[in-house]
C-alpha positions in Angstrom: -24.9 232.6 110.1 -25.3 228.7 110.0 -28.9 227.3 109.5 -30.2 224.5 111.4 -33.4 222.6 110.9 -35.2 221.0 114.0 -37.9 218.3 113.4 -39.9 217.5 116.3 -39.5 221.2 117.4 -42.7 221.2 119.4 -41.5 218.2 121.5 -39.9 217.9 124.9 -36.2 218.2 123.4 -37.1 220.6 120.9 -38.5 222.7 123.5 -35.1 223.5 125.0 -33.0 222.8 121.9 -34.4 226.0 120.1 -33.0 228.6 122.3 -29.9 226.8 122.5 -29.3 226.7 119.0 -30.1 230.3 118.6 -27.8 231.2 121.6 -25.2 229.1 119.6 -25.4 231.5 116.7 -27.7 229.5 114.4 -30.6 230.6 112.4 -33.2 227.8 113.1 -36.1 226.5 111.0 -38.4 224.8 113.3 -40.9 222.1 111.9 -44.4 221.8 113.2 -47.6 220.2 112.2 -49.5 223.2 113.0 -48.9 227.1 112.6 -46.5 228.6 115.4 -45.1 231.9 115.9 -41.8 232.8 117.6 -40.5 236.0 119.3 -37.2 235.8 117.5 -36.2 237.1 114.1 -33.8 234.2 113.7 -36.4 231.5 114.4 -38.6 230.6 111.6 -41.6 228.0 112.3 -42.5 226.0 109.3 -45.7 223.9 108.9 -44.8 220.3 107.4 -45.3 216.7 107.7 -42.4 214.3 107.4 -44.5 211.7 105.9 -46.5 214.1 103.8 -46.2 217.8 102.7 -42.9 219.5 103.8 -42.1 223.1 103.2 -39.1 224.0 100.8 -36.0 224.1 102.6 -32.7 226.0 101.8 -29.2 224.6 102.3 -28.9 223.5 105.8 -25.7 223.4 108.0 -27.1 221.2 110.7 -30.5 219.0 111.0 -31.7 217.8 114.1 -34.2 215.1 114.5 -36.0 215.4 117.8 -39.5 213.6 116.7 -40.1 210.2 115.9 -37.1 208.6 114.1 -38.9 206.3 111.8 -40.6 209.3 110.2 -37.5 211.3 109.9 -35.5 208.5 108.3 -37.9 207.9 105.7 -38.1 211.7 104.8 -34.3 211.8 104.9 -33.7 208.8 102.7 -36.3 210.1 100.1 -35.3 213.9 100.1 -31.9 215.3 98.5 -31.3 217.3 101.9 -28.3 219.6 101.5 -26.7 219.6 105.1 -23.4 218.7 106.5 -24.2 217.3 109.9 -27.2 215.4 111.3 -27.8 214.5 115.1 -30.9 212.1 115.5 -32.5 211.2 118.6 -33.3 207.4 119.1 -34.0 205.9 122.4 -32.6 203.2 124.8 -35.7 201.3 124.1 -34.0 199.8 121.2 -32.2 197.8 123.9 -34.7 197.4 126.5 -37.4 196.1 124.6 -36.0 194.0 121.8 -36.6 190.9 123.7 -39.7 191.9 125.5 -42.5 189.4 125.7 -44.8 191.9 124.2 -44.9 191.7 120.1 -45.8 195.3 120.2 -42.7 196.2 122.2 -40.4 194.1 120.2 -41.9 195.7 117.0 -41.1 199.2 118.5 -37.5 198.3 118.9 -37.2 196.7 115.5 -38.4 200.1 114.2 -36.0 202.0 116.0 -33.2 199.9 114.8 -34.3 199.9 111.2 -34.7 203.9 111.6 -31.2 204.1 113.0 -29.7 202.1 109.9 -31.5 204.2 107.4 -30.4 207.4 108.8 -26.8 206.2 109.0 -26.9 204.8 105.5 -28.5 207.8 103.9 -25.9 210.0 105.8 -23.2 208.0 104.3 -24.6 208.1 100.9 -24.8 212.0 101.1 -21.4 212.4 102.6 -23.0 213.7 105.6 -21.7 213.5 109.2 -24.2 211.9 111.5 -24.5 211.2 115.3 -27.4 209.1 116.9 -28.4 209.9 120.5 -29.9 207.2 122.6 -31.6 208.6 125.9 -33.2 206.9 128.7 -36.5 208.0 130.1 -36.8 211.8 129.2 -38.9 214.4 131.4 -38.6 218.0 132.0 -41.0 219.9 129.6 -44.5 218.5 130.6 -44.6 216.6 127.3 -43.3 213.3 127.9 -45.7 210.1 127.8 -44.1 208.3 131.1 -44.1 210.7 134.2 -46.1 213.6 133.2 -49.4 211.4 132.9 -49.1 210.2 136.3 -48.7 213.7 137.6 -52.0 214.7 135.5 -53.8 211.5 136.9 -52.9 212.8 140.3 -54.1 216.2 139.7 -57.4 214.7 138.6 -58.1 212.1 141.2 -56.0 213.3 144.1 -54.1 210.0 144.4 -50.6 209.0 143.3 -49.3 205.4 142.7 -46.9 203.7 145.1 -45.2 200.7 143.9 -42.9 199.7 146.6 -41.8 196.5 145.0 -40.6 198.3 141.8 -36.7 198.1 142.7 -35.3 198.0 139.0 -33.0 201.0 138.6 -33.9 204.0 136.3 -32.1 206.8 134.9 -34.5 209.8 134.2 -32.7 212.3 131.9 -33.7 216.1 131.6 -34.9 217.1 128.0 -32.7 220.3 128.4 -29.8 218.1 129.0 -30.3 216.3 125.9 -30.4 219.6 124.2 -27.4 220.7 125.3 -25.8 217.3 124.1 -27.2 217.8 120.8 -25.6 221.2 120.3 -22.2 219.7 121.5 -22.4 216.7 119.3 -23.3 219.1 116.2 -20.0 221.1 116.7 -17.6 218.2 117.6 -16.1 216.3 114.9 -15.1 213.6 117.4 -18.8 212.8 117.4 -19.4 212.1 113.9 -20.0 208.4 113.0 -20.9 207.4 116.6 -24.0 206.3 118.6 -24.1 207.3 122.3 -26.3 206.1 125.3 -27.5 209.2 127.4 -28.8 208.5 130.9 -29.6 211.0 133.6 -27.3 212.2 136.4 -28.8 209.7 139.1 -29.7 206.0 139.1 -32.5 205.2 141.6 -35.2 202.5 141.9 -38.2 203.0 140.2 -40.3 203.3 143.3 -38.0 205.9 144.4 -38.3 207.9 141.1 -42.1 207.9 141.7 -41.8 209.2 145.3 -39.9 211.9 144.0 -42.4 212.9 141.3 -45.1 212.8 143.9 -43.1 215.3 146.2 -42.8 217.7 143.3 -46.6 218.0 142.8 -48.1 221.4 143.8 -51.0 219.9 145.3 -51.9 217.3 147.8 -52.5 213.4 146.6 -52.8 210.7 148.6 -50.3 207.7 148.1 -52.1 204.8 146.4 -50.3 201.4 147.1 -50.5 199.1 144.2 -48.8 195.6 144.9 -47.5 194.1 141.7 -50.1 191.2 141.8 -52.8 193.6 141.5 -51.1 195.7 138.7 -50.9 192.1 136.8 -54.6 191.8 137.1 -55.0 195.2 135.8 -52.8 194.4 132.9 -55.2 191.6 131.8 -58.2 193.9 132.0 -56.9 197.3 130.9 -55.2 197.4 127.4 -53.1 200.4 128.2 -51.3 198.6 131.2 -48.7 196.4 129.4 -47.8 193.2 131.2 -44.2 193.4 129.7 -43.8 196.9 131.4 -44.7 195.6 134.6 -42.0 192.7 134.3 -39.7 195.6 133.7 -40.2 197.1 137.1 -37.8 194.8 138.7 -35.1 195.1 135.9 -32.4 197.8 135.9 -32.8 199.9 132.7 -29.8 202.3 132.7 -27.3 203.7 130.3 -23.5 203.1 129.9 -22.8 206.7 129.0 -19.2 206.7 129.4 -18.5 207.3 125.8 -20.7 210.4 126.2 -18.8 211.7 129.1 -15.6 211.4 127.2 -16.7 213.0 123.8 -19.8 215.2 124.9 -18.6 216.3 128.3 -21.9 214.7 129.4 -22.6 215.8 133.0 -26.4 215.6 133.2 -28.3 216.8 136.4 -29.7 214.4 139.2 -33.5 213.6 139.4 -34.9 216.5 141.6 -38.0 217.6 139.6 -40.2 220.4 140.2 -43.8 221.2 139.1 -42.7 222.9 135.9 -41.4 219.4 134.7 -45.3 218.1 134.8 -47.2 221.3 134.2 -46.6 223.8 131.5 -48.3 226.6 133.0 -49.0 227.7 136.6 -51.4 225.7 138.5 -54.8 227.1 139.3 -55.3 228.2 142.7 -57.6 225.4 143.7 -54.8 222.9 143.2 -52.4 224.8 145.3 -50.9 222.9 148.3 -52.5 223.9 151.6 -50.7 226.8 153.2 
């Protein structure tokens, strides 16, 4: 039975990747910073930190990096990992933020690019096949830091933002579709030595994306119109609202994923979220929509 290591196993992609690897016949070692238990004898949860103490690992047939790429790249470079195949998740932010007016965002894009290059160089030095996957905006496991926080904000305050002027196209991609692509990339020799952009199955305006999130909530939330001028004022007052992010609301941030269609059979789902995308457990009855 082949053995796979999944770093970032408790994140959005890892949540869906673990059962898919088990279904593909792997024995899976899932890395987490806290103790966890699995219900399948072929799944071993190990406690470890890529930047600090790591558990002893056996020879691996496959490694999937689903967490922060910079931490994985550093660990991969300094550890004599014995594996035949690595698939590492990066982000399309490497392209959308490289020329940002925000120095923090430019630094993020730079770290991603440096991490990708280190993964590739290390894999080549170890005679290991590699693939890098760059998804667009991820959703689907109530663990993302983009759309799920908006749903939780609406749960608390019973209002939901409406930004009618945000017409830039987005391509939200479900974490389970990314997990499926990872399994295909691990098994397909054609994917070795390639980097793929992975966007969701639908391109829609940012404003429409928000409307669909709003419609998926299992409780009532009053639409709160937010004109862009007001958001720009908030960006000056609230550190978590970044002006560069507001500037991108009018820009198209989509992926050219034709190579993924050819090599990975990439056919991701359209963006029709439900409440399970934002809330990990059933909502309490007091949050139920009026009957």
